[in-house]
C-alpha positions as CSV (number, residue, x, y, z in Angstrom):
1,X,20.2,58.9,-60.9
2,X,18.0,59.6,-57.8
3,X,16.0,56.1,-58.5
4,X,19.5,53.9,-58.8
5,X,20.7,55.3,-55.7
6,X,17.4,54.8,-53.3
7,X,17.4,51.6,-55.0
8,X,21.0,50.6,-54.0
9,X,20.6,52.3,-50.8
10,X,17.8,49.6,-50.1
11,X,20.1,46.6,-51.1
12,X,22.7,47.8,-49.0
13,X,19.8,47.8,-45.6
14,X,19.2,44.6,-46.7
15,X,22.3,42.8,-47.0
16,X,23.3,44.6,-43.7
17,X,19.9,43.0,-42.1
18,X,21.1,39.4,-43.2
19,X,24.6,40.1,-42.5
20,X,23.5,41.1,-38.8
21,X,21.1,38.0,-38.4
22,X,23.7,35.3,-39.6
23,X,20.9,33.5,-41.5
24,X,19.0,34.0,-45.1
25,X,15.4,34.6,-45.0
26,X,12.8,32.0,-45.6
27,X,9.4,32.5,-47.4
28,X,6.0,31.6,-45.4
29,X,3.1,32.4,-46.6
30,X,4.5,35.6,-47.9
31,X,6.1,36.2,-44.8
32,X,9.8,36.7,-44.0
33,X,11.4,35.4,-41.0
34,X,15.0,36.7,-40.0
35,X,16.7,34.0,-37.1
36,X,19.3,35.6,-35.2
37,X,22.2,33.5,-33.9
38,X,22.9,34.7,-30.4
39,X,26.9,34.6,-29.8
40,X,28.6,32.2,-27.0
41,X,30.5,33.6,-23.9
42,X,34.2,32.1,-23.6
43,X,35.5,32.4,-20.1
44,X,39.2,31.7,-19.4
45,X,40.6,31.4,-15.7
46,X,44.6,31.0,-16.4
47,X,46.8,30.4,-13.5
48,X,49.9,32.1,-12.7
49,X,53.3,30.6,-14.7
50,X,51.1,30.1,-18.1
51,X,49.1,31.0,-20.7
52,X,46.5,30.3,-23.5
53,X,46.4,31.2,-26.9
54,X,43.1,31.0,-29.2
55,X,43.4,31.7,-33.0
56,X,46.6,33.5,-32.6
57,X,45.7,35.8,-29.5
58,X,47.3,34.8,-26.2
59,X,45.3,35.1,-22.9
60,X,46.6,35.2,-19.5
61,X,44.7,35.4,-15.9
62,X,40.7,36.1,-16.4
63,X,39.5,37.0,-19.8
64,X,36.3,36.5,-21.8
65,X,35.4,37.1,-25.8
66,X,33.0,36.1,-27.8
67,X,32.4,32.9,-30.4
68,X,29.6,32.0,-32.8
69,X,27.3,29.0,-31.9
70,X,28.6,25.6,-33.4
71,X,32.7,26.9,-33.6
72,X,34.9,24.3,-32.6
73,X,37.4,26.1,-30.5
74,X,40.9,24.8,-30.1
75,X,42.9,26.0,-26.8
76,X,47.0,26.0,-26.7
77,X,48.0,25.8,-23.3
78,X,51.9,26.9,-22.4
79,X,53.6,27.3,-19.7
80,X,56.3,29.1,-18.9
81,X,59.8,28.2,-18.5
82,X,60.5,26.1,-15.2
83,X,56.8,24.6,-15.4
84,X,54.3,22.6,-16.4
85,X,50.9,22.3,-17.2
86,X,49.2,21.0,-13.6
87,X,45.7,20.6,-14.7
88,X,42.5,22.2,-17.2
89,X,38.9,21.9,-16.6
90,X,36.2,22.5,-19.2
91,X,33.2,23.4,-17.7
92,X,34.1,22.4,-14.1
93,X,34.8,18.9,-15.7
94,X,38.8,17.8,-15.4
95,X,39.8,17.2,-18.8
96,X,43.4,16.9,-18.3
97,X,43.9,13.8,-20.1
98,X,42.4,15.0,-23.0
99,X,45.1,17.6,-24.3
100,X,47.3,16.6,-26.9
101,X,50.5,18.0,-27.0
102,X,49.5,21.4,-25.4
103,X,46.3,21.9,-27.1
104,X,42.9,20.8,-25.8
105,X,40.1,21.2,-28.6
106,X,36.4,21.6,-26.9
107,X,32.8,20.2,-28.3
108,X,31.4,22.7,-30.9
109,X,30.1,25.9,-29.0
110,X,26.0,25.2,-28.1
111,X,26.0,28.2,-25.1
112,X,28.3,29.7,-22.5
113,X,31.6,27.9,-21.7
114,X,34.5,28.4,-18.7
115,X,38.4,26.9,-19.4
116,X,40.4,26.6,-16.0
117,X,44.3,26.2,-16.3
118,X,46.6,25.9,-13.2
119,X,50.5,25.6,-13.5
120,X,52.5,24.2,-11.6
121,X,56.9,24.4,-11.3
122,X,58.3,21.1,-13.1
123,X,61.0,21.1,-11.0
124,X,58.7,21.1,-8.1
125,X,59.5,18.9,-4.6
126,X,56.2,18.1,-3.0
127,X,55.9,18.8,0.8
128,X,53.1,16.6,1.7
129,X,50.7,17.6,4.7
130,X,50.7,15.9,7.8
131,X,46.7,14.2,8.0
132,X,44.3,13.5,5.1
133,X,42.0,16.1,3.5
134,X,38.6,14.8,3.0
135,X,38.0,15.3,-0.8
136,X,34.9,13.9,-1.4
137,X,32.3,13.8,1.7
138,X,30.5,10.5,2.1
139,X,26.6,10.3,2.3
140,X,24.3,7.2,3.9
141,X,24.7,5.4,0.9
142,X,27.6,6.8,-1.2
143,X,31.2,6.4,-0.5
144,X,33.5,9.5,0.1
145,X,37.1,10.0,-0.5
146,X,40.4,11.6,1.1
147,X,44.1,12.1,0.6
148,X,47.4,13.2,1.4
149,X,47.6,16.5,-0.5
150,X,51.3,18.7,-1.5
151,X,50.9,22.2,0.1
152,X,52.5,24.1,-3.2
153,X,50.4,22.4,-5.7
154,X,47.7,20.6,-6.0
155,X,48.8,16.9,-6.7
156,X,47.3,14.2,-4.3
157,X,48.3,10.8,-2.8
158,X,47.3,8.0,-0.6
159,X,43.7,8.3,-2.2
160,X,41.5,6.1,0.1
161,X,37.8,5.8,0.2
162,X,35.6,6.9,3.1
163,X,32.8,4.2,3.6
164,X,29.2,5.5,3.4
165,X,27.4,6.3,6.8
166,X,24.7,4.4,6.3
167,X,21.0,5.8,7.5
168,X,20.7,7.2,10.6
169,X,16.8,6.3,10.9
170,X,13.9,7.0,13.9
171,X,11.6,4.8,14.9
172,X,9.1,2.3,13.6
173,X,5.9,4.0,12.6
174,X,2.9,2.5,11.8
175,X,1.2,2.5,8.4
176,X,-1.4,0.3,7.9
177,X,-1.9,-1.1,11.3
178,X,-2.5,-5.8,11.2
179,X,-5.7,-7.3,11.5
180,X,-6.1,-10.8,12.7
181,X,-5.5,-12.8,8.6
182,X,-4.2,-9.3,7.1
183,X,-0.5,-8.0,7.4
184,X,0.2,-4.7,8.2
185,X,2.9,-2.0,7.8
186,X,5.5,0.4,8.9
187,X,8.2,2.8,8.0
188,X,11.1,5.0,9.0
189,X,12.7,7.7,8.2
190,X,16.3,8.7,7.9
191,X,17.2,12.2,9.7
192,X,19.8,13.0,7.2
193,X,18.8,12.9,3.4
194,X,15.0,11.8,4.2
195,X,14.9,8.0,2.7
196,X,11.9,6.1,4.3
197,X,12.0,2.4,4.5
198,X,9.1,0.2,4.8
199,X,8.7,-3.4,6.0
200,X,5.3,-5.6,6.6
201,X,4.1,-6.6,9.9
202,X,2.7,-9.7,10.0
203,X,-0.7,-11.2,11.0
204,X,-1.9,-10.7,14.6
205,X,-3.8,-14.1,14.5
206,X,-6.7,-14.9,16.3
207,X,-7.0,-14.7,19.8
208,X,-10.4,-17.2,21.1
209,X,-12.3,-15.9,23.7
210,X,-12.6,-18.8,26.6
211,X,-16.3,-19.0,26.6
212,X,-19.0,-19.8,24.2
213,X,-20.9,-17.1,22.9
214,X,-24.9,-18.2,22.2
215,X,-25.3,-17.0,18.2
216,X,-29.4,-18.2,18.3
217,X,-30.8,-18.9,21.5
218,X,-32.8,-22.1,21.0
219,X,-36.7,-22.0,21.1
220,X,-39.3,-24.4,22.2
221,X,-39.6,-25.2,18.0
222,X,-36.1,-24.5,17.0
223,X,-32.4,-25.1,17.9
224,X,-30.6,-22.3,18.8
225,X,-26.1,-22.4,18.4
226,X,-23.1,-21.5,20.2
227,X,-19.7,-20.9,19.4
228,X,-15.9,-19.6,20.1
229,X,-15.6,-16.0,19.0
230,X,-12.3,-13.7,18.4
231,X,-12.0,-11.3,20.3
232,X,-10.4,-8.7,17.7
233,X,-12.6,-9.9,14.6
234,X,-16.0,-11.5,13.8
235,X,-14.7,-15.4,13.3
236,X,-16.1,-17.8,14.7
237,X,-14.5,-21.6,15.8
238,X,-16.3,-24.5,17.6
239,X,-19.7,-24.0,16.2
240,X,-22.3,-26.4,18.5
241,X,-26.2,-26.8,18.6
242,X,-28.3,-25.8,21.5
243,X,-31.2,-28.5,21.1
244,X,-34.7,-27.2,20.6
245,X,-36.3,-26.6,24.1
246,X,-39.9,-27.6,23.8
247,X,-42.7,-26.0,25.5
248,X,-42.8,-25.4,29.5
249,X,-46.9,-25.8,29.6
250,X,-48.5,-24.1,32.8
251,X,-51.0,-26.1,34.8
252,X,-53.8,-24.8,32.6
253,X,-57.1,-23.2,33.2
254,X,-60.2,-24.7,32.3
255,X,-62.2,-22.4,29.8
256,X,-65.3,-24.7,30.0
257,X,-66.6,-27.1,32.6
258,X,-67.6,-30.6,31.6
259,X,-71.2,-31.8,32.5
260,X,-72.7,-35.3,32.6
261,X,-73.7,-34.9,28.6
262,X,-71.2,-32.3,27.2
263,X,-67.2,-32.5,27.2
264,X,-65.7,-29.7,28.7
265,X,-62.0,-28.2,27.6
266,X,-59.0,-26.7,29.5
267,X,-56.2,-23.8,27.9
268,X,-52.9,-24.8,28.4
269,X,-50.1,-21.7,27.8
270,X,-46.4,-22.3,27.1
271,X,-44.4,-20.4,30.0
272,X,-41.3,-19.3,27.6
273,X,-43.1,-18.7,23.8
274,X,-46.9,-17.9,25.3
275,X,-48.1,-21.0,22.6
276,X,-51.7,-21.6,23.4
277,X,-53.1,-25.4,23.6
278,X,-56.2,-26.8,24.2
279,X,-57.3,-30.3,25.9
280,X,-60.9,-32.1,25.9
281,X,-62.6,-33.0,29.1
282,X,-64.9,-36.1,29.0
283,X,-68.2,-36.2,30.2
284,X,-68.8,-36.7,33.7
285,X,-70.8,-40.2,33.1
286,X,-72.1,-42.3,30.1
287,X,-75.1,-40.8,28.7
288,X,-78.1,-43.2,28.6
289,X,-80.0,-45.0,25.5
290,X,-83.7,-46.5,24.9
291,X,-86.6,-47.0,27.3
292,X,-85.3,-48.3,31.0
293,X,-88.8,-50.3,31.1
294,X,-86.9,-52.3,28.6
295,X,-83.7,-52.8,30.7
296,X,-86.4,-54.1,33.7
297,X,-87.6,-57.0,31.4
298,X,-84.4,-58.3,30.5
299,X,-83.4,-58.4,33.6
300,X,-87.0,-60.5,34.8
301,X,-85.9,-62.7,31.7
302,X,-82.5,-63.6,33.1
303,X,-83.5,-64.3,36.8
304,X,-86.5,-67.1,35.3
305,X,-84.0,-68.6,33.1
306,X,-81.8,-69.2,36.0
307,X,-83.9,-70.6,37.8
308,X,-85.3,-72.5,35.4
309,X,-81.5,-73.5,35.0
310,X,-80.6,-74.4,38.2
311,X,-83.8,-76.6,38.8
312,X,-82.7,-78.9,35.5
313,X,-79.2,-79.2,37.4
314,X,-81.0,-81.0,40.8
315,X,-83.0,-82.8,39.0
316,X,-81.0,-84.3,37.4
317,X,-78.3,-85.1,40.7
318,X,-81.6,-87.2,42.0
319,X,-81.3,-89.2,38.9
320,X,-78.0,-90.4,39.2
321,X,-78.1,-91.2,43.2
322,X,-80.7,-93.6,42.5
323,X,-79.2,-95.4,40.0
């Protein structure tokens, strides 16, 4: 009997655990895991002159109770005599249009919820305020709204949109400076909402210098070049050749004097680049060749031949005269 009593007590303890946690256990590698269902809190905020009934229980004023997750709760809304339902809010959302025959059926519970119900007199005559009340403030980009409110209930009329204010921008600030050929960018920030607006800035274009810049100096043996430069970047235009200069020789220095039989030499130096050239100086007189006695013999023979020729010419003229 004692064994049966112990077994029965253990069985009851397990059943109580299962009931308390709300699910059956499942096996996983020999281990048993129990998952608890956490109740959801339902809060009712009920205005004067009416009540809300849930599962047969009538509630008024502010009250809370708990329900299991996934429970679908139906709220029966009952105004007092001479009153009517004015508005119903579920978690802040207006669901008045979803009430059917005085009953609002909410979605299955997944967490804590709040239901707010307001009532108004069914014989109420609206007493309208003189000025508009802003119901929603406009922002930089979205419209707001205003309306005339009833002094005695939540009814409104003459709902009017309030235009968006538009951004309040500060001064433009440079993000990326433009160059001669590439665009830049600027930004400005709204002081109200922090929105940032950006825009492109066109390239500045080249600003050309007035005069040529020598890019490569001409030398004695090679051409140079010059061009018009941009004042802000490395771009150039109108490139022009500067002609080769040629050497500028000095007056020269005699480095070897010429003689009657040997050539001399003069060295010239370029005053710009230091290039050197040498020029030969011819000998001072023509060199002698052979024996001078031969020259005298030839001169003597030429003189005798000339005299003989003169005698022949004279004899020939005398003969002509006689005849």
